[in-house]
N, C-alpha and C positions, 0 to 999 in steps of 0.2 A: 664490759670490755675486758679483754685479757690483761692481767697484771704481769709485771716483769720485775718485781722486786728481787727475785731470785732466779737462778738458772738451773733447769733440769736438763739442759741440752749439752751434749758432748760429742755428737756424732758427725758434725761438720767442722772440721778443723780449718785453720787458715790455709792449708794446702789444697782445700777443695775448691769447687767452682765459685767464682764471684763474677757473675755475668753482667753486673752493672756497677763495677767498682772503680778501678783506676783507669785514667785515660790511656789510650794506646800511645806508644812512643811516637813522637813527632807530630802530635795533634794537640790543639789547645783544649783546655778543660771546657766541658759543656757549660754554657752560661746558665747560671741559676735564674737569670732574668726570664728565660723561656718558660721555666716551671712556674715562676711567680705570675707570669702573664696567663698561663694555662689555668692556674688556680683562680685568678681573678675572673676569668671569663666563664669557667665551666664547673667550678666546685662551690657548693653551698657551704654555709657556716657549719652545718651538721655533718658534712663529709660526703654528700651525694654528688656524683659526677653527672652533669646534665648532658644528655644527647640533644643538642639544640637543633640538629637536623631532623629530629623526629618528635618535635613538639615538647621537648623537655622531659622525656622518659629517661629512665636509667637502666643500665644493663650490668650484669656481672662482669662483662668484658671491660667496661669503663671503670668499674671499681678496681678491677685487677690492674689495669694500666695506671690508675691513679696511685695505687699502693706502690707499684714499681717505680714511678717517678718520685714519689716521696722518699723511698729508701735510697734511691740513686742520689738525691740531693740532700741526704741526711736531714730530712724534714720530719722529725718524729712526731711533732704535734699534728701535722697534717695526716701522717700515716695513721695515727690513733683515731682521728676523727673519721677518716674513710673506713677504717676497719670497724669501728663502733657502729656506724650507720649500716654497713654491710651485714654485720652480725644480727642487728636488730630487725632488719627488713628483708633480707634475702635468704637467711638460714631458716627455712621453714619446711624442709623436707625430712624424711626419715633417715637421712644419711648426712654426711658433712658437706655435701655439695650445695650449690646455691641455685635458687630460682633465677631464671635468666633475665627476666624483665620486671621492672617496677613502673606502674603507671600512676602518677600522683593524683590524678583526678578519677581514677577507676574505682569501681565498687564491685569486687574487691580490687585493691591495688596490685595484688599478685593473682591474675586470673589463670595463670598457667605455671605449675610448679616444676615443669621440666627444667633441666639445666642446660647451659651452653658450655660445652667442654673447654673451649678456649678461655672463657672467663674463669672457670675453676682452676685451670692450669696456671694462669697468671696470678691469681690470688694466692694459691699454694706456694708458687715459686717466690713470690714477693715476701711472703711470711718467712720462708726459709732464709732468704737473703737478710731480712730484718733480724732474724734470730741470731745470725752471725754478727751483723753489724752492731747490734745493741745488746748482745749477750742475753737474749730473752728466751728462756726455755719454753714458756707457754706458746710462743709463736711457733717454735719448732715442733711442738707436739701437735698443734692444729694443722700445720703444714704436712706433717707425716700422716695424720689421719686422712686428710684430703687426698694425698698421693695414693694411699691405700685404696680409697674409694674410687679414685679414677681408674686404677688398675682393675678393681673388682667389677665395676659397673659400666665402664665405658670402653673396654677393650674386648674385641670380638675376633674369633678365628673364623675366617672364610677360606676354605681350601687350605692352601699353604701360606696364606697371608694373615698377619696379625694387624688388625685395623683399629683405628680410633674413631669411635662413634661421635657424631656432633652433639648428641644428647642421649639421655638414658632411654628414651623411647621416641617413636615416630619416624625412625630412619631405617627400618627393616621391613621387608616383605618376604614371602616365601621364595621369591625369585631373585631378589637383589638387595644390596645394602647401599645406602646413600652416604657419602662422606664429603667433608669439606677439607680439601688439602691445606688450606690456610690455617686450620686449627692445629697443625703440627708445628707448634712454636718451639723449635729445636733448642734454643738457648734455655728456655724455661723447663723443658723436659729433661735437659741435662742436669739442671739444678735439682729436680725431684729425684732423678736417678741417684744422685749423691746422697740424698736424704733418706730415701726408702729403697735400698738396693734390691733389684730384681732383674733377672735376665730378660723379662718382658720389655723393659725400656729399650734395650738394644734391638729387639725384634720390631718394636713399634717404629723406631727410627729407621732401620734398614728397609722395612717394608713401606714405610711412609715415603722415603726417598724414591723407592722403585715405582710406587704408584704415581707420584708427582712426575717422574721421568716418563712414564708410559702414558699418563693421562693428559696428553697434549694433542691439539687439533688445529685445523685450519691451515691456511697457506704459511702462516708464520710458526706453526707448531708451538703454540702457547698453552700454558696450563689453564684449565677451566675452573670457574668458581666452585662448582659442585659436580661430583662424579657419581656414577652408578657402577657398582661392581656386581657382576652376575654371580650368583651362587653356583650355577651349573658349570660354567666353564671359565670363570674368572675374568671374563671380558670387561674392559673398562670403557665407558662411554660417558658423554655429558649427561647429567641427571635429566631425565625426561620431563620432570615437572617444574623445571626452572630454566631461565634463559641460558643458552649455551655460550656464555660470555667469559672472556678474561676481563675482569673489572674490579669492583670494589672489594671483593673477598680475595681473589687470587693475587692482588697486588702485594699482599703480605708474604707470599711465598718467597720472592727474592729478598725481602727484608730479613726474614729469619735465616735464610741460607747465608747471606752476607754477614749477618750478625754473628752467627755461629762459626763462620769460616768453613762451611761444608763445601767440598768440591762436588758440584753437580753440573759439569760443563755444558752438557747438551741443553739443559734448561736455561742456564744463565746466558749462554751464547745466543740462544734464540731470542731472549728478551733484549739483549744488547743490540742485535740486528734490527729488531722491531723498533725499539725506541730511538735508535740513532738514525732511522730513516725519516724522522720528523724534526723540524726545528724545535728546540727545547720548549718554546712557549705554545706549541701546537700539538702536543701529545694528546691523542684522543682519550676520553674517559673510559671507553670500552671498545672491544671488538667482538663481533659475533663470530664464533669459531665454526659455525656451519656455513654461513653465507659470506664471511670475511667483510661484512659491512661495518664501517667505523661509526662510532658515536658522532652525532652532529655537534657536540660540544667538547671542549677540552677538559683534560684531567684537572681536578682541583689541586691546590698547592701541595697537599699532603701526599697524593699519589705521585705528583711530579717530583717531590723530594725523594721518594723511594726510587723512582726511575733514575734520577741523577746519582743517588748513592750507588746503584748497581753499575752505572756507566763508569763512575769514578773507580769503583772496586775492580772493574775490568781494565783499568789503565787508560781510559779515554782522556785525551788532553784537550785544552782549549775551551773547556766549559766552566772553568772556575771551580774552586774547592768548597765554596760555601753553599750550604743548603738554605732553603727559605726559612723564614721565621714563623713562629706561631701567630704572630701579628697579622700575617697575610692569609691565614686560614679563615674560610667562610663559616665553618661550623666545628662542632666538637670532633667529629671523626677525622676531618682533615688536619685539625690541630694535633690530635693524638698521633696520627701517622707521621706528622712532621717531627714531633718530639721523639717518637720511636726511631725515626731515621737518624736524627742527631745522636741518639744514644748508640745506635749501631755503628755510626761513623766514628764517634769519639771514644766510645767505651766498649769495644767489641769483646766478646768472650774468646777465650782460647779453646778452640774445639778439641775435645778429648774423645777419641774413639772409645766406645765402651769395651771393656775387657771381656765381656761375656756376650754370647749371642752371635748374630749374623754380622757379616761385613757391613760397615756403615757407609761405605763409599760406593756411589753409583756413577759411572762415567757416561 
């Protein structure tokens, strides 16, 4: 485990980004009870975050979110356990990025060493946040190394667009590139841009917003979970090898937009129209963007929390200000989305347009 008896870190000052620090004016502090409940239900003594909806496997995404929650609540012992387990079990590549999935009963436990970009982004950004919070230079150095490898291995130029690959391999053909718009975790990308300055971060953000804005389909004009981008003409369409849904992935798009305070009105207004057309307890878990068919079951509590967060951010009244509790979540993913929604509501980042690169606002 990285030691922090001394600090080598001086590049993020107190004037830089702190996307999980102080509560926003006029809101109550985020209850630590929610984090304690999350730990009790989904974190082992060794620091492994359990995906209970998938048989108890673990992902770099969950480890990254666990690190974020730990630094948010100033829980350094939990942070160190999560990081220690992550380093020992998921750092098995020839770079600083992480294997995306750990299967405890598997032989081997890491059958695929490909990474998941959103997991790496959250681990690196949480390390950067912890470096500042606890004056820990080694955390900053590891975060900077990961940020460098994200730029080097996961950023791709397709025509005039700078794109973020979902993983180092498996998402490109001669004809098209597949991306996941929900991997553009804008508050975390902002943190990494402060740590490892490069004009590429601004390009990623601007082009990511443009792709999210353009990559919407169906009667409601909602963003898709997965997109395909043609190398020939740049055309954006739902990824052909995956369901053309707005569902469990794309739900994170409004979360990150609201959290970062990014104005993307056409996307957020479409989501507000869609969600406000249902009673709060009857929001569907997904919608097929080709057929407009709705899921036959309602959204889990974590998805509903993000929907409510978005509606509240849009100024909707009469729905109450409180989001659901981790206690109501049926599994790890729903609980994580709930805690992320609380963090976005109570401790939002102050979005800073990048000083270099393209315009970051898409209307």
